N, C-alpha and C positions, 0 to 999 in steps of 0.2 A: 303217746304214753308207752312206757316200757316197764321193765322190772328192775329194781335196784336192790342188790343184796350187799349189806354192810356187815363185815365180819371183823371183829377186833379193832383196837385203836382207841381214840378218845371218844367224843360224842359221835354217834352214828351220822345223823343229819342235823345240821345247824342252819337255822334261818336267822340272819342278823339284819333286822330292820326291813322296811318296805311294807307294801300292802298288795293284796290281790294275788299272792303266791299260793300255790297248791302243792301240798305234799300228800301223795296218794299212792296206793297200791304197792307199798314197799314191804319188804321183810328185813327187819333190823334186829340183829342179835349179837351178843358177845362183845359189846362195846365196853371200854374201860370207864366211860361216863354215862350220859343219858342216851337213850335210843334216838329220840327226836327232841331237839331243844329250840325254843323260840326266844330270841333276845331282842328287846327294843322294837316291838311291833309298832311302827309309827302310823300306820293306816293313813297315809298321806291323801289318798283319794277316797277315803271312807269306804273302800272295798276291803272286806276282811280277808285275812289269810285263812286258809282252810287246811286242816289235817284230817284226812279220812281214809278209811279202808286200808289201814296199815296193820301189820302184825309185828309186834315189838316184844322181844323176850330175852331173858338172861343177860341183861345189861347190869353194870355195877351200880348205877344210880336209878333214875326213874325210867319208865317206858317213854312217856311224853312229859316234858317239863316246859312251862312258860315262866320266865323270870318276873320279878316284881316290876321291872321296867316295862313289861308288856302291858297294853291296855286291854279293853274289852273287845278287841277286834279279831281275835283268833277263834275260829270255830273248830272244835275238836269233836269229831263224830264218827261212829261206826268203826272204831279201832279195837283190836285185840291186844292187850298188854298184860303179860304175866311173867312170873318168876324173875322179876327185876329185884336187885339185891337190897338197896338201902332206903328207898323211898317208895311211896305208893305208886300205883300204876300210872295214874294221870293226875299229878298235883298241878294245879294252875293258880297263878296269882291274878290273872286277868283272862278274859275270854269266856266262852260258853261251851261246856262239855255235855254231850248227851249220847246215849246208846253205845257206850264203850264197855267192853268186857274187860274187867281187871281182876 
């Protein structure tokens, strides 16, 4: 594990498909899109994707966003998401969100 700093550009971190992926311990800010975005979470092995312990702020859209194509296999937990411009801090179409500060 390391630290990832995303500054400016489109979406900060994008996870497109798959299962068992972990997005953790990142600082994402200043993106022109979403801070973290999950698209088509397929959950092939029934192992959920996990997004936790991230700080996401000052993005043009959401802090963390899962699309309508995602299913209930994304766990979004213990994130700090604030001052994101056009959407709520953690809007999700599928998945389970808990213990997030928005």
